[in-house]
C-alpha positions as a Markdown table, in Angstrom:
| # | Residue | x | y | z |
|---|---|---|---|---|
| 1 | Unk | 39.6 | -124.0 | 193.3 |
| 2 | Unk | 35.9 | -123.2 | 192.4 |
| 3 | Unk | 36.8 | -124.0 | 188.7 |
| 4 | Unk | 35.1 | -120.8 | 187.4 |
| 5 | Unk | 35.4 | -120.2 | 183.8 |
| 6 | Unk | 37.7 | -117.2 | 183.2 |
| 7 | Unk | 38.4 | -117.1 | 187.0 |
| 8 | Unk | 41.9 | -115.6 | 186.5 |
| 9 | Unk | 40.5 | -112.7 | 184.4 |
| 10 | Unk | 37.6 | -112.1 | 186.8 |
| 11 | Unk | 40.1 | -112.1 | 189.7 |
| 12 | Unk | 42.2 | -109.4 | 188.0 |
| 13 | Unk | 39.3 | -107.3 | 187.1 |
| 14 | Unk | 37.7 | -107.5 | 190.6 |
| 15 | Unk | 41.0 | -106.7 | 192.3 |
| 16 | Unk | 41.6 | -103.8 | 190.0 |
| 17 | Unk | 38.1 | -102.5 | 190.8 |
| 18 | Unk | 38.6 | -102.9 | 194.6 |
| 19 | Unk | 42.0 | -101.0 | 194.2 |
| 20 | Unk | 40.0 | -97.8 | 193.3 |
| 21 | Unk | 38.8 | -97.6 | 196.9 |
| 22 | Unk | 41.9 | -98.7 | 198.7 |
| 23 | Unk | 44.8 | -96.4 | 199.3 |
| 24 | Unk | 48.5 | -97.4 | 199.3 |
| 25 | Unk | 49.8 | -96.8 | 202.8 |
| 26 | Unk | 53.2 | -95.7 | 201.5 |
| 27 | Unk | 51.9 | -93.1 | 199.1 |
| 28 | Unk | 48.4 | -92.4 | 200.3 |
| 29 | Unk | 47.1 | -92.8 | 196.8 |
| 30 | Unk | 44.6 | -95.3 | 195.4 |
| 31 | Unk | 46.3 | -98.7 | 194.4 |
| 32 | Unk | 44.4 | -98.5 | 191.0 |
| 33 | Unk | 45.3 | -95.2 | 189.3 |
| 34 | Unk | 43.0 | -94.5 | 186.4 |
| 35 | Unk | 44.3 | -91.7 | 184.2 |
| 36 | Unk | 41.9 | -91.8 | 181.3 |
| 37 | Unk | 40.5 | -94.5 | 179.1 |
| 38 | Unk | 41.3 | -93.9 | 175.4 |
| 39 | Unk | 44.7 | -93.0 | 174.0 |
| 40 | Unk | 46.3 | -92.5 | 170.6 |
| 41 | Unk | 49.3 | -94.7 | 169.9 |
| 42 | Unk | 52.5 | -92.8 | 169.5 |
| 43 | Unk | 54.6 | -92.9 | 166.3 |
| 44 | Unk | 57.4 | -95.4 | 166.2 |
| 45 | Unk | 59.4 | -93.4 | 163.7 |
| 46 | Unk | 61.9 | -92.1 | 166.2 |
| 47 | Unk | 62.9 | -95.8 | 167.1 |
| 48 | Unk | 62.1 | -97.7 | 164.0 |
| 49 | Unk | 65.2 | -99.5 | 162.7 |
| 50 | Unk | 67.6 | -97.2 | 164.6 |
| 51 | Unk | 70.5 | -99.6 | 164.5 |
| 52 | Unk | 74.1 | -98.7 | 165.3 |
| 53 | Unk | 75.8 | -100.2 | 162.2 |
| 54 | Unk | 79.1 | -98.9 | 163.3 |
| 55 | Unk | 79.3 | -101.3 | 166.2 |
| 56 | Unk | 78.3 | -104.4 | 164.3 |
| 57 | Unk | 81.8 | -105.9 | 164.2 |
| 58 | Unk | 82.8 | -104.7 | 167.7 |
| 59 | Unk | 83.4 | -107.0 | 170.7 |
| 60 | Unk | 80.5 | -105.5 | 172.5 |
| 61 | Unk | 78.1 | -106.4 | 169.8 |
| 62 | Unk | 79.3 | -110.0 | 169.9 |
| 63 | Unk | 78.7 | -110.1 | 173.7 |
| 64 | Unk | 75.3 | -108.6 | 173.3 |
| 65 | Unk | 74.3 | -110.9 | 170.5 |
| 66 | Unk | 75.3 | -114.1 | 172.4 |
| 67 | Unk | 73.8 | -112.9 | 175.7 |
| 68 | Unk | 70.4 | -112.3 | 174.1 |
| 69 | Unk | 70.8 | -115.5 | 172.1 |
| 70 | Unk | 71.1 | -117.6 | 175.3 |
| 71 | Unk | 68.4 | -115.6 | 177.1 |
| 72 | Unk | 65.9 | -115.8 | 174.4 |
| 73 | Unk | 66.5 | -119.3 | 173.3 |
| 74 | Unk | 66.4 | -120.9 | 176.8 |
| 75 | Unk | 63.6 | -118.7 | 178.0 |
| 76 | Unk | 61.5 | -119.8 | 174.9 |
| 77 | Unk | 62.5 | -123.5 | 175.4 |
| 78 | Unk | 61.6 | -123.6 | 179.1 |
| 79 | Unk | 58.3 | -121.9 | 178.4 |
| 80 | Unk | 57.4 | -124.2 | 175.4 |
| 81 | Unk | 58.2 | -127.3 | 177.3 |
| 82 | Unk | 56.4 | -126.2 | 180.5 |
| 83 | Unk | 53.2 | -125.0 | 178.7 |
| 84 | Unk | 53.0 | -127.9 | 176.3 |
| 85 | Unk | 53.3 | -130.4 | 179.1 |
| 86 | Unk | 50.7 | -128.5 | 181.1 |
| 87 | Unk | 48.4 | -128.7 | 178.0 |
| 88 | Unk | 49.1 | -132.3 | 177.4 |
| 89 | Unk | 50.6 | -131.6 | 174.1 |
| 90 | Unk | 53.9 | -133.5 | 174.7 |
| 91 | Unk | 54.0 | -136.9 | 173.1 |
| 92 | Unk | 54.6 | -139.3 | 175.9 |
| 93 | Unk | 55.6 | -142.1 | 173.4 |
| 94 | Unk | 58.2 | -140.0 | 171.6 |
| 95 | Unk | 61.9 | -140.1 | 172.5 |
| 96 | Unk | 62.6 | -137.9 | 175.5 |
| 97 | Unk | 59.0 | -136.7 | 175.5 |
| 98 | Unk | 59.5 | -134.4 | 172.5 |
| 99 | Unk | 57.3 | -131.5 | 171.8 |
| 100 | Unk | 55.6 | -131.7 | 168.3 |
| 101 | Unk | 56.3 | -128.9 | 165.9 |
| 102 | Unk | 58.8 | -127.2 | 168.4 |
| 103 | Unk | 60.7 | -125.9 | 165.3 |
| 104 | Unk | 57.7 | -123.9 | 164.2 |
| 105 | Unk | 57.3 | -122.4 | 167.7 |
| 106 | Unk | 61.0 | -121.3 | 167.6 |
| 107 | Unk | 60.5 | -119.9 | 164.2 |
| 108 | Unk | 57.5 | -117.8 | 165.3 |
| 109 | Unk | 59.6 | -116.6 | 168.4 |
| 110 | Unk | 62.5 | -115.8 | 166.1 |
| 111 | Unk | 60.3 | -113.7 | 163.7 |
| 112 | Unk | 58.7 | -111.9 | 166.6 |
| 113 | Unk | 62.2 | -111.1 | 168.1 |
| 114 | Unk | 63.4 | -109.6 | 164.7 |
| 115 | Unk | 60.3 | -107.7 | 164.2 |
| 116 | Unk | 60.4 | -106.4 | 167.8 |
| 117 | Unk | 64.0 | -105.2 | 167.4 |
| 118 | Unk | 63.2 | -103.4 | 164.2 |
| 119 | Unk | 60.3 | -101.6 | 166.0 |
| 120 | Unk | 62.6 | -100.6 | 168.8 |
| 121 | Unk | 61.1 | -102.7 | 171.6 |
| 122 | Unk | 62.9 | -104.8 | 174.1 |
| 123 | Unk | 63.5 | -108.5 | 173.1 |
| 124 | Unk | 60.2 | -110.1 | 172.1 |
| 125 | Unk | 60.0 | -113.7 | 173.4 |
| 126 | Unk | 57.5 | -116.4 | 174.5 |
| 127 | Unk | 56.0 | -115.9 | 178.0 |
| 128 | Unk | 55.0 | -118.4 | 180.6 |
| 129 | Unk | 51.8 | -116.6 | 181.1 |
| 130 | Unk | 50.5 | -118.6 | 178.2 |
| 131 | Unk | 49.7 | -121.3 | 180.7 |
| 132 | Unk | 46.7 | -119.2 | 181.8 |
| 133 | Unk | 45.2 | -119.8 | 178.3 |
| 134 | Unk | 45.9 | -123.5 | 178.8 |
| 135 | Unk | 44.2 | -123.4 | 182.1 |
| 136 | Unk | 41.1 | -122.0 | 180.5 |
| 137 | Unk | 41.1 | -124.8 | 178.0 |
| 138 | Unk | 43.2 | -123.3 | 175.1 |
| 139 | Unk | 44.9 | -126.0 | 173.0 |
| 140 | Unk | 45.4 | -124.3 | 169.7 |
| 141 | Unk | 46.9 | -121.2 | 168.1 |
| 142 | Unk | 43.5 | -119.5 | 168.2 |
| 143 | Unk | 44.2 | -118.7 | 172.0 |
| 144 | Unk | 47.4 | -116.9 | 171.1 |
| 145 | Unk | 45.7 | -115.1 | 168.1 |
| 146 | Unk | 42.9 | -113.9 | 170.3 |
| 147 | Unk | 45.5 | -112.6 | 172.8 |
| 148 | Unk | 47.3 | -110.7 | 170.0 |
| 149 | Unk | 44.0 | -109.0 | 169.0 |
| 150 | Unk | 43.5 | -108.0 | 172.6 |
| 151 | Unk | 47.1 | -106.5 | 172.7 |
| 152 | Unk | 46.3 | -104.7 | 169.5 |
| 153 | Unk | 43.2 | -103.2 | 171.1 |
| 154 | Unk | 45.2 | -102.2 | 174.2 |
| 155 | Unk | 47.2 | -99.8 | 172.0 |
| 156 | Unk | 44.0 | -97.5 | 172.0 |
| 157 | Unk | 43.1 | -98.1 | 175.6 |
| 158 | Unk | 46.5 | -98.2 | 177.2 |
| 159 | Unk | 45.5 | -95.8 | 180.1 |
| 160 | Unk | 42.8 | -98.4 | 181.1 |
| 161 | Unk | 45.2 | -101.4 | 181.0 |
| 162 | Unk | 48.0 | -99.5 | 182.6 |
| 163 | Unk | 45.7 | -98.8 | 185.6 |
| 164 | Unk | 45.7 | -102.5 | 186.5 |
| 165 | Unk | 48.0 | -102.7 | 189.5 |
| 166 | Unk | 50.6 | -105.4 | 190.2 |
| 167 | Unk | 48.5 | -106.6 | 193.2 |
| 168 | Unk | 45.9 | -107.8 | 190.6 |
| 169 | Unk | 48.3 | -109.6 | 188.3 |
| 170 | Unk | 50.6 | -111.2 | 190.9 |
| 171 | Unk | 48.0 | -113.7 | 192.2 |
| 172 | Unk | 47.4 | -114.7 | 188.6 |
| 173 | Unk | 51.1 | -115.5 | 188.2 |
| 174 | Unk | 50.9 | -117.7 | 191.3 |
| 175 | Unk | 48.1 | -119.7 | 189.7 |
| 176 | Unk | 50.1 | -120.0 | 186.4 |
| 177 | Unk | 53.0 | -121.4 | 188.5 |
| 178 | Unk | 50.6 | -123.9 | 190.2 |
| 179 | Unk | 49.4 | -125.0 | 186.8 |
| 180 | Unk | 53.0 | -125.9 | 185.8 |
| 181 | Unk | 54.0 | -127.6 | 188.9 |
| 182 | Unk | 52.4 | -131.2 | 188.1 |
| 183 | Unk | 55.4 | -131.6 | 185.6 |
| 184 | Unk | 57.8 | -132.2 | 188.5 |
| 185 | Unk | 56.3 | -135.6 | 189.2 |
| 186 | Unk | 58.2 | -136.6 | 186.0 |
| 187 | Unk | 61.6 | -136.0 | 187.7 |
| 188 | Unk | 63.4 | -139.0 | 189.0 |
| 189 | Unk | 64.0 | -137.7 | 192.5 |
| 190 | Unk | 65.7 | -140.9 | 193.6 |
| 191 | Unk | 68.5 | -140.2 | 191.1 |
| 192 | Unk | 70.5 | -137.3 | 192.6 |
| 193 | Unk | 72.3 | -136.7 | 189.3 |
| 194 | Unk | 68.9 | -135.7 | 187.9 |
| 195 | Unk | 67.2 | -134.4 | 191.0 |
| 196 | Unk | 69.9 | -131.8 | 192.0 |
| 197 | Unk | 70.0 | -130.1 | 188.5 |
| 198 | Unk | 66.2 | -130.1 | 188.3 |
| 199 | Unk | 65.9 | -128.7 | 191.8 |
| 200 | Unk | 68.5 | -125.9 | 191.1 |
| 201 | Unk | 66.6 | -125.1 | 187.8 |
| 202 | Unk | 63.3 | -124.8 | 189.6 |
| 203 | Unk | 64.6 | -122.7 | 192.5 |
| 204 | Unk | 67.0 | -120.5 | 190.5 |
| 205 | Unk | 64.3 | -119.2 | 188.2 |
| 206 | Unk | 62.2 | -117.3 | 190.8 |
| 207 | Unk | 65.4 | -116.2 | 192.8 |
| 208 | Unk | 67.1 | -114.8 | 189.7 |
| 209 | Unk | 63.9 | -113.7 | 188.1 |
| 210 | Unk | 65.0 | -115.5 | 184.9 |
| 211 | Unk | 63.9 | -118.7 | 183.2 |
| 212 | Unk | 67.1 | -118.8 | 181.2 |
| 213 | Unk | 69.4 | -118.5 | 184.3 |
| 214 | Unk | 67.6 | -121.4 | 185.8 |
| 215 | Unk | 68.2 | -123.6 | 182.8 |
| 216 | Unk | 71.7 | -122.5 | 182.4 |
| 217 | Unk | 72.5 | -123.3 | 186.0 |
| 218 | Unk | 70.6 | -126.6 | 185.6 |
| 219 | Unk | 72.7 | -127.6 | 182.6 |
| 220 | Unk | 76.0 | -126.8 | 184.5 |
| 221 | Unk | 74.8 | -128.8 | 187.5 |
| 222 | Unk | 73.7 | -131.7 | 185.3 |
| 223 | Unk | 77.1 | -132.0 | 183.7 |
| 224 | Unk | 78.9 | -131.5 | 187.0 |
| 225 | Unk | 76.9 | -134.1 | 188.9 |
| 226 | Unk | 77.3 | -136.7 | 186.3 |
| 227 | Unk | 81.0 | -136.0 | 186.0 |
| 228 | Unk | 81.6 | -136.2 | 189.7 |
| 229 | Unk | 79.6 | -139.5 | 189.8 |
| 230 | Unk | 81.7 | -140.9 | 187.0 |
| 231 | Unk | 78.6 | -141.2 | 184.7 |
| 232 | Unk | 80.4 | -139.8 | 181.7 |
| 233 | Unk | 78.4 | -141.9 | 179.2 |
| 234 | Unk | 75.3 | -139.9 | 180.2 |
| 235 | Unk | 76.9 | -136.6 | 179.2 |
| 236 | Unk | 76.5 | -135.9 | 175.5 |
| 237 | Unk | 79.0 | -133.8 | 173.6 |
| 238 | Unk | 76.3 | -131.1 | 173.3 |
| 239 | Unk | 75.9 | -130.9 | 177.1 |
| 240 | Unk | 79.7 | -130.6 | 177.5 |
| 241 | Unk | 79.8 | -127.7 | 175.0 |
| 242 | Unk | 76.8 | -126.0 | 176.5 |
| 243 | Unk | 78.2 | -126.3 | 180.1 |
| 244 | Unk | 81.5 | -124.8 | 179.0 |
| 245 | Unk | 79.8 | -121.9 | 177.1 |
| 246 | Unk | 77.5 | -121.2 | 180.1 |
| 247 | Unk | 80.3 | -121.2 | 182.6 |
| 248 | Unk | 82.2 | -118.8 | 180.3 |
| 249 | Unk | 79.1 | -116.6 | 180.1 |
| 250 | Unk | 79.0 | -116.2 | 183.9 |
| 251 | Unk | 82.8 | -115.5 | 184.0 |
| 252 | Unk | 83.1 | -113.1 | 181.2 |
| 253 | Unk | 79.6 | -111.6 | 180.7 |
């Protein structure tokens, strides 16, 4: 509202500082718990490349691979489209408002996912918090590179960063959500076949705490609404296949 440069970061830092002097009514402890400043990163040797090769051809492995494929792919797709539109990087003259160099973004996400798995971490993917960088004027890869350097630095100051309470970061995510809302003006709300899937996509994401679930439900609803309305020519073969796969996912996985 005040358009203060770095306002999100200042808000997080100020809330964290205030949390040192405010106690949680449930626990009686300070909201901000500071347990040191400097730390030494632990060795990744115990979890590095610890793959279960004996399960590679099992049914469970197939289920896990496809589950993570859908989650990662659609999480990334939703984040890329939302952030690029917020940044004004989507080409309005291109067919279907395409995102330039989206293949490179997916390649970067894929490489990060593979490296993360080798290092024993949970699935590495693109996060919607990138919109906060856009809100501060970031439009190039330098924003993400600077963030990566800060994450590397955080390895040695993890107690300090872990002390930041959720009460400080939650409002920042609200601002990020507000930054991405202007994109809904592009939805054709007068066309129910488009408006209903879009609405379900928007509402399912926070309720299911998953971007991918919102997109999956949206795809299923898009195909269902057009099929019921008899608009079969507006449903591509790809959408039919995706809808069937997503329905099978919810039934069998």
